[in-house]
Wavefront OBJ file of the C-alpha trace (Angstrom):
o trace
v 3.148 -20.688 -5.226
v 0.070 -18.707 -4.187
v -0.742 -15.852 -6.541
v -3.331 -13.445 -5.182
v -4.270 -10.053 -6.688
v -1.391 -10.297 -9.162
v 1.229 -10.766 -6.428
v 3.271 -13.929 -5.842
v 3.213 -14.529 -2.104
v 6.415 -15.804 -0.469
v 6.200 -19.552 0.227
v 8.134 -19.844 3.502
v 6.288 -17.129 5.455
v 3.175 -17.292 7.593
v 0.082 -16.410 5.601
v -0.611 -13.430 7.882
v 2.754 -11.940 6.931
v 2.615 -13.042 3.285
v -0.709 -11.259 2.702
v 0.904 -7.934 3.644
v 2.964 -8.159 0.439
v -0.240 -7.137 -1.370
v -0.544 -3.350 -1.667
v -3.495 -2.250 0.442
v -3.439 -5.093 2.969
v -1.759 -4.481 6.303
v -1.377 -6.500 9.491
v -4.929 -6.095 10.780
v -6.524 -6.688 7.361
v -4.429 -9.827 6.887
v -5.510 -11.126 10.301
v -9.181 -10.392 9.499
v -8.874 -12.251 6.186
v -7.430 -15.282 7.968
v -10.284 -15.230 10.492
v -13.000 -14.956 7.812
v -11.565 -17.803 5.726
v -10.905 -19.991 8.818
v -7.164 -20.326 8.180
v -4.697 -20.208 11.047
v -2.493 -17.102 10.667
v 0.597 -19.212 11.496
v 0.060 -21.492 8.476
v 2.872 -21.257 5.927
v 1.844 -20.144 2.450
v 3.122 -23.351 0.859
v 0.956 -25.448 3.224
v -2.313 -23.869 2.033
v -4.654 -26.024 0.011
v -5.924 -24.856 -3.364
v -9.384 -24.350 -1.862
v -8.028 -22.066 0.875
v -6.070 -20.017 -1.658
v -9.210 -19.683 -3.783
v -11.263 -18.631 -0.731
v -8.674 -15.963 0.200
v -8.532 -14.745 -3.409
v -12.336 -14.485 -3.638
v -12.613 -12.667 -0.297
v -9.967 -10.108 -1.281
v -11.606 -9.513 -4.670
v -15.040 -9.037 -3.090
v -14.311 -6.983 0.020
v -10.986 -5.153 -0.400
v -9.634 -2.569 -2.795
v -6.033 -3.555 -3.517
v -3.144 -3.075 -5.945
v -4.036 -1.285 -9.208
v -7.506 -0.090 -8.188
v -6.224 1.365 -4.923
v -3.236 3.054 -6.581
v -5.531 4.516 -9.258
v -7.929 5.893 -6.629
v -5.111 7.477 -4.630
v -3.612 9.168 -7.685
v -7.076 10.374 -8.720
v -7.617 11.879 -5.256
v -4.289 13.710 -5.398
v -5.004 14.899 -8.942
v -8.402 16.182 -7.785
v -6.737 18.215 -5.031
v -4.244 19.659 -7.520
v -7.008 20.574 -9.991
v -9.012 22.293 -7.253
v -6.026 24.453 -6.424
v -6.482 24.030 -2.691
v -3.536 24.341 -0.311
v -2.877 20.599 -0.170
v -3.013 20.408 -3.965
v -0.495 23.237 -4.315
v 1.857 21.499 -1.892
v 1.589 18.269 -3.908
v 2.242 20.185 -7.122
v 5.378 21.815 -5.667
v 6.619 18.577 -4.120
v 6.520 19.860 -0.550
v 4.996 18.321 2.595
v 1.276 18.989 2.778
v 0.464 18.102 6.382
v 1.988 21.045 8.191
v 5.564 19.850 8.710
v 8.349 22.403 8.846
v 10.483 22.823 5.742
v 13.156 25.242 6.885
v 15.582 22.542 7.984
v 13.856 19.227 7.303
v 11.649 17.675 4.572
v 14.596 16.339 2.573
v 12.550 13.346 1.447
v 9.975 15.534 -0.303
v 12.301 18.340 -1.414
v 15.068 16.111 -2.737
v 18.814 16.555 -2.322
v 20.191 19.925 -1.328
v 21.192 22.292 -4.099
v 24.117 24.318 -2.908
v 24.637 28.023 -3.513
v 26.943 28.610 -6.467
v 29.946 30.708 -5.389
v 31.804 32.927 -7.851
l 1 2 3 4 5 6 7 8 9 10 11 12 13 14 15 16 17 18 19 20 21 22 23 24 25 26 27 28 29 30 31 32 33 34 35 36 37 38 39 40 41 42 43 44 45 46 47 48 49 50 51 52 53 54 55 56 57 58 59 60 61 62 63 64 65 66 67 68 69 70 71 72 73 74 75 76 77 78 79 80 81 82 83 84 85 86 87 88 89 90 91 92 93 94 95 96 97 98 99 100 101 102 103 104 105 106 107 108 109 110 111 112 113 114 115 116 117 118 119 120
């Protein structure tokens, strides 16, 4: 089983799809990685040789920010906004959408479940 960036890639999937299981690598990045390493994107993960897996692993470590490093940078960016006290930081702190969406009727994902009015 190919283990890249701390993630076990699924064996039965094409390598282009399997690489997207790594946080920070999407469809286009996975395709670019396959092109740079000279691996066909349709190759199954279990069919890769050890040399190809090592080449993919080295390329990802050298050129891409993935998994823990990427998550740490994102949380640091959000924390920076909250410490600055800017509008986006305040919205993050209150758990509300910060990109201008309406909240009167929508935004249930960010606001959480409805809390009904208590009747007496």
